C-alpha positions as CSV (number, residue, x, y, z in Angstrom):
1,X,20.2,-37.3,79.5
2,X,17.7,-35.6,77.1
3,X,15.3,-33.2,78.9
4,X,13.5,-32.1,75.7
5,X,10.3,-34.0,76.7
6,X,10.0,-32.3,80.0
7,X,11.1,-28.8,78.9
8,X,7.5,-27.6,78.3
9,X,8.0,-27.2,74.6
10,X,5.1,-27.0,72.2
11,X,5.7,-30.6,71.2
12,X,4.4,-31.9,74.5
13,X,0.8,-32.9,74.9
14,X,0.3,-30.4,77.7
15,X,2.0,-27.7,75.7
16,X,-0.3,-28.3,72.8
17,X,-3.4,-28.0,75.0
18,X,-2.2,-24.8,76.4
19,X,-2.0,-23.2,72.9
20,X,-5.7,-23.9,72.2
21,X,-7.1,-20.4,73.1
22,X,-4.2,-18.7,71.4
23,X,-4.6,-20.7,68.3
24,X,-8.3,-19.8,68.2
25,X,-7.5,-16.1,68.6
26,X,-4.8,-16.4,65.9
27,X,-7.2,-18.1,63.4
28,X,-9.7,-15.3,63.9
29,X,-7.1,-12.6,63.6
30,X,-5.6,-14.1,60.5
31,X,-9.0,-14.3,58.8
32,X,-9.9,-10.8,59.9
33,X,-6.8,-9.5,58.2
34,X,-7.7,-11.0,54.9
35,X,-10.5,-10.6,52.4
36,X,-13.9,-12.0,53.4
37,X,-13.5,-14.8,50.7
38,X,-10.0,-15.8,51.8
39,X,-9.1,-19.0,53.6
40,X,-6.1,-20.0,55.8
41,X,-4.4,-23.3,56.5
42,X,-4.2,-24.5,60.1
43,X,-0.4,-24.3,59.6
44,X,-0.7,-20.5,59.2
45,X,-2.0,-20.3,62.7
46,X,0.5,-22.8,64.1
47,X,3.4,-20.8,62.4
48,X,2.1,-17.5,63.9
49,X,2.0,-19.0,67.4
50,X,5.3,-20.9,67.3
51,X,7.3,-19.9,64.2
52,X,10.3,-22.1,65.2
53,X,8.3,-25.2,66.4
54,X,5.0,-25.1,64.6
55,X,4.6,-28.6,63.4
56,X,3.8,-30.1,66.8
57,X,0.9,-27.6,67.0
58,X,-0.9,-28.9,63.8
59,X,-3.3,-31.2,65.7
60,X,-4.0,-28.4,68.1
61,X,-4.6,-25.9,65.3
62,X,-7.1,-28.3,63.7
63,X,-8.8,-28.8,67.1
64,X,-9.0,-25.0,67.5
65,X,-10.6,-24.7,64.1
66,X,-13.1,-27.4,65.1
67,X,-14.1,-25.4,68.2
68,X,-14.6,-22.3,66.1
69,X,-16.9,-24.3,63.8
70,X,-18.9,-25.2,66.9
71,X,-19.2,-21.5,67.9
72,X,-20.3,-20.6,64.4
73,X,-17.3,-18.5,63.5
74,X,-15.6,-20.5,60.8
75,X,-16.2,-23.3,58.3
76,X,-13.8,-26.0,57.3
77,X,-13.4,-26.5,53.6
78,X,-11.8,-28.8,51.1
79,X,-11.7,-27.8,47.4
80,X,-14.0,-24.9,48.2
81,X,-16.7,-27.1,49.8
82,X,-17.7,-27.1,53.5
83,X,-16.7,-30.4,55.1
84,X,-17.0,-32.0,58.5
85,X,-13.6,-32.0,60.1
86,X,-14.3,-35.3,61.9
87,X,-14.5,-37.1,58.5
88,X,-12.3,-34.9,56.3
89,X,-9.1,-36.6,55.0
90,X,-6.1,-34.6,53.9
91,X,-5.5,-30.9,53.8
92,X,-8.2,-28.5,55.0
93,X,-8.7,-24.8,54.8
94,X,-10.4,-22.5,57.3
95,X,-12.7,-19.6,56.3
96,X,-15.1,-17.2,58.0
97,X,-18.6,-18.5,58.2
98,X,-20.7,-17.1,55.4
């Protein structure tokens, strides 16, 4: 019997929700450690939080970034232009709000 689904790993839906505040803090910390003009990928935050199992946190990392947009802390960009995460397709970058 495989217990991986009930083991509380980051891949479970509940586990992803639990990482939200930590992902938000990590996004802000990663940006603070870089130049004001730098950006990060949501995967940078996911990897910092769960280095060995970061892929299941990608949706949560994007959601954390969306919450930080709402608080005015960050912008979501594609090709250097600010975009709305709800309509953005493909890879995004996160930067400090300017």
